[in-house]
N, C-alpha and C positions, 0 to 999 in steps of 0.2 A: 475664403471663409468670410461670412457676413456676421459680425458680432452683434448680438441682441441682448440687452440686459433684461432681466426678469420684469423690471418695471416698464419696459418699452415693448411689451408683447403685442400691442396693436401695431400691425405691420403695414398700415396704409402708406406711411412715408418711406418704407424700406424698399419698395419696388419702383425703380425708375422705368422698368419695362417688364413685360410678362416673362416669367422664367421659362426658358426653352430647353436648356440642357440640364436642368436641375440645379439646385443650389445647396450649399452646406449651411445649415442653420444651427447655431449654438445658443443655449441659454447660459447667461452668466449669473449664477446665484450671488447674493450679496456677500457671501463669504465662500471662498474656495474657487477652484478653476472652472472654466466653462465645461458644460456637459452637453452632449448631443441630445437633440429633441428625440424622444422615443415614442412619438405618437403623431398621427396626422393632425392638421389644424386648419381652420378656416381663415382665409385672407380676404379682407375687404380693402382692396387697394385702388389707386387711381387708374391703373392700367391693367389690373388683373383682379378678378373676384372668383374665388373658388377654394378648393381644398388641395393642400400640399401634403404628400405622404411622408413617411419616415425617412425616405431617401432623398427628399427634396424635389421629387418629381410631381408634376401636375396629376392629381388623382381625379379631379372633377373640376370643370370650368363652367362658370355661369355664361349665359349668352352675351353679356356685356359687362364691362368693368365699372368701377366707380360706386360700388355699393357703400351704404353707410354702416351696415352690420349684417350678420347672418348667423344661422344656427343649423346644426344637424339635429333634427327632431328625434325623439325616442323611436319613432316608427321607421327611421332611416331617410325620410324626406328631408329636403333642404329648403329652408325659408330664408329669403334675402330681402332686405329693405334698401331701396334706393330712395333718393330724395322725393320722388314723385309717385312711387308705388311699392307695394310689397307683393312678392310672388312666392308661392310654394311649389317646388318641383319634385317629381319622382326622381329619386337618385339615379336609377339606371337609364331611364328613357329620356330624362330632361323634360318630360311633359309637364306643362303648367296645370296644376290641379286646384289652385286657389289663387285669387287675385284681389287686391284691394288698391284702389286709387286709379 
């Protein structure tokens, strides 16, 4: 189990390698015991950039790691910022539909 405090939800430093078999992630509220994460979330890590689902499995992976930040947009597309460019992807096809940089 990988403990993560609510104040350390930026997971860039938590991944030493890309999750392959899934991981158990817990949020530790400031008061009370750890609770399992009950939603998917975006990870911008040094060796993995993508979306992890509720079971800790890779749901969507960017074509390269090391992103600075990223978001799932209201239309379902994924926008990711690296140090030298920003790309918007279609979620299902991974097609790049917008680029800056």
